[in-house]
C-alpha atoms as one frame of an Amber mdcrd trajectory, in Angstrom:
protein
 121.867   0.756 169.902 124.883   1.474 167.671 127.168  -0.115 170.265 124.983
  -3.209 170.356 125.034  -3.402 166.546 128.822  -3.040 166.505 129.276  -5.649
 169.223 127.116  -8.247 167.512 128.499  -7.648 164.027 132.136  -7.792 165.094
 131.762 -10.552 167.671 132.885  -8.255 170.491 130.032  -9.108 172.848 132.281
  -9.402 175.913 134.082  -6.156 175.066 130.718  -4.395 174.744 129.640  -5.635
 178.186 133.011  -4.697 179.687 132.583  -1.140 178.361 129.108  -0.904 179.897
 130.524  -2.103 183.228 133.289   0.506 183.043 130.763   3.318 182.473 128.525
   2.477 185.452 130.772   3.918 188.228 131.123   7.155 186.256 127.328   7.449
 186.029 127.111   7.208 189.827 130.082   9.532 190.408 128.706  12.325 188.222
 125.047  11.982 189.234 123.695  10.646 185.947 120.704   9.107 187.676 119.025
   7.453 184.706 122.228   5.803 183.506 123.164   4.753 187.038 119.692   3.309
 187.634 119.175   1.454 184.365 122.659   0.341 183.278 123.057  -2.078 186.201
 119.960  -4.214 185.408 120.682  -3.821 181.672 124.186  -5.236 182.148 122.781
  -8.058 184.278 120.179  -8.909 181.614 122.740  -8.829 178.796 125.153 -11.079
 180.699 122.382 -13.597 181.385 121.040 -13.488 177.824 122.978 -16.539 176.473
 121.544 -18.740 179.256 118.121 -17.177 179.855 117.182 -16.489 176.216 119.665
 -18.299 173.958 117.424 -17.843 170.900 117.496 -14.036 171.346 121.260 -14.102
 171.895 121.775 -16.163 168.719 119.473 -13.811 166.795 121.512 -10.802 167.971
 124.736 -12.463 166.832 123.155 -13.095 163.418 122.193  -9.432 163.126 118.442
  -9.757 163.750 118.061  -6.740 166.020 116.687  -4.171 163.588 113.981  -3.759
 160.975 114.674  -2.871 157.335 111.656  -1.073 155.921 112.739  -0.998 152.302
 114.972  -3.248 150.208 116.166  -0.236 148.226 117.217   1.734 151.299 120.508
   0.491 152.784 120.263   3.124 155.533 116.750   2.085 156.504 117.492  -0.263
 159.399 115.902   0.915 162.644 115.136  -0.427 166.072 111.708  -2.064 166.221
 110.136   0.813 168.176 111.362   3.364 165.608 110.070   1.183 162.792 106.621
   1.348 164.414 106.936   5.164 164.533 107.598   5.180 160.771 104.729   2.860
 159.866 101.722   2.326 162.137 102.076   5.523 164.170 102.705   7.654 161.089
  99.534   6.367 159.455  97.571   7.187 162.621  98.620  10.847 162.851  95.743
  13.210 163.475  95.279  16.944 163.193  96.028  18.497 166.567  97.558  15.261
 167.816  96.550  12.882 170.556  97.449  15.096 173.522  94.251  17.158 173.455
  91.970  14.230 174.344  94.382  11.750 175.974  92.839  12.272 179.435  89.422
  11.151 178.153  89.331   7.344 178.308  86.361   6.929 175.935  87.897   9.288
 173.354  91.174   7.419 173.576  89.427   4.090 172.985  87.615   5.482 169.939
  90.904   6.901 168.593  92.704   3.571 168.995  89.940   1.647 167.254  89.271
   4.196 164.529  92.697   5.415 163.471  94.411   2.045 163.286  91.721   1.097
 160.759  92.052   4.465 158.982  95.808   3.982 158.783  95.478   0.595 157.105
  92.930   2.011 154.634  95.249   4.913 153.752  98.147   2.536 153.146  96.019
   0.277 150.908  94.732   3.309 148.987  98.281   4.589 148.355  99.283   1.161
 147.071  96.180   0.978 144.869  96.807   4.326 143.154 100.602   3.707 142.981
 101.539   6.507 145.365 104.048   4.275 147.135 107.612   4.779 145.824 109.095
   2.236 143.439 111.765   0.568 145.540 113.731  -0.652 142.527 114.329   2.979
 141.459 114.794   4.370 144.958 118.161   5.996 145.664 118.593   7.054 149.247
 119.473  10.736 149.618 122.554   9.780 151.666 123.954   8.067 148.547 123.629
  11.005 146.164 126.831  12.689 145.005 125.801  16.097 146.360 125.053  14.646
 149.812 128.373  12.762 149.894 130.296  15.957 149.048 128.350  17.909 151.673
 129.031  15.251 154.311 132.761  15.273 153.517 132.875  19.057 154.007 131.092
  18.680 157.344 133.438  15.904 158.495 136.484  18.001 157.568 135.094  20.925
 159.590 134.609  18.711 162.631 138.154  17.345 162.286 139.475  20.892 161.983
 137.703  21.939 165.195 138.962  18.895 167.076 142.553  19.322 165.901 142.956
  23.114 165.853 140.370  24.690 168.145 139.941  22.232 171.006 142.858  20.756
 172.889 143.622  17.357 174.309 141.665  17.363 177.606 143.873  14.687 179.167
 146.998  16.859 179.210 147.602  18.351 182.643 146.863  22.109 182.782 145.008
  21.915 179.458 141.820  23.908 178.977 138.833  21.608 179.187 135.974  22.955
 177.076 132.364  21.799 176.840 131.457  20.692 173.321 127.830  21.746 173.749
 128.271  25.196 175.325 131.868  26.105 174.453 132.496  27.135 178.061 135.912
  26.390 179.547 135.895  24.475 182.819 137.484  26.020 185.868 140.745  24.541
 187.150 138.871  22.918 190.044 136.360  21.159 187.752 139.103  20.189 185.284
 141.253  18.603 187.992 138.223  16.843 189.493 137.378  15.283 186.126 140.948
  14.326 185.243 141.700  12.838 188.670 138.314  11.145 189.193 139.584   7.622
 188.564 142.551   8.098 190.926 140.245   9.460 193.641 137.897   6.500 193.180
């Protein structure tokens, strides 16, 4: 989603699609089945978007691909499905969750009918008794001075690890380490990764 946002905001739609196309062979080569399976039709749909759905394409270019839940929250833009998670689905949460009765069709129907109504009542009640936050006074926690200082410390630590602990993986005979596990790849795996494009 971030890549799509960047592409539409900077006008780099073709560059975005070219990057997706470049990734697809790597997904097949390294057995990333979901990426290999879904990136091909995704790329096809995105390339056809200006002709098939020009209104959607124009909306993307104008930045209409996310939902802002609060005017006072500059970090509040989400994809539409995440916005639903933060609104309708949050109001419909139940003790014990939905999983316990999801195999019972009648119980599921009752839950859908009942808790959507309950959710709307809860939201109206919170508004009525002024439990909803005042958006004009809302300061997002990412904009507080303490959070900014904490984030800068974290960024500096990441930079330090990248510059002083890990090495450049594209240098021949360099140690290639996994960021998630910290394990160093064997020479065979390293050479396979570094020479993958040459091997085709």
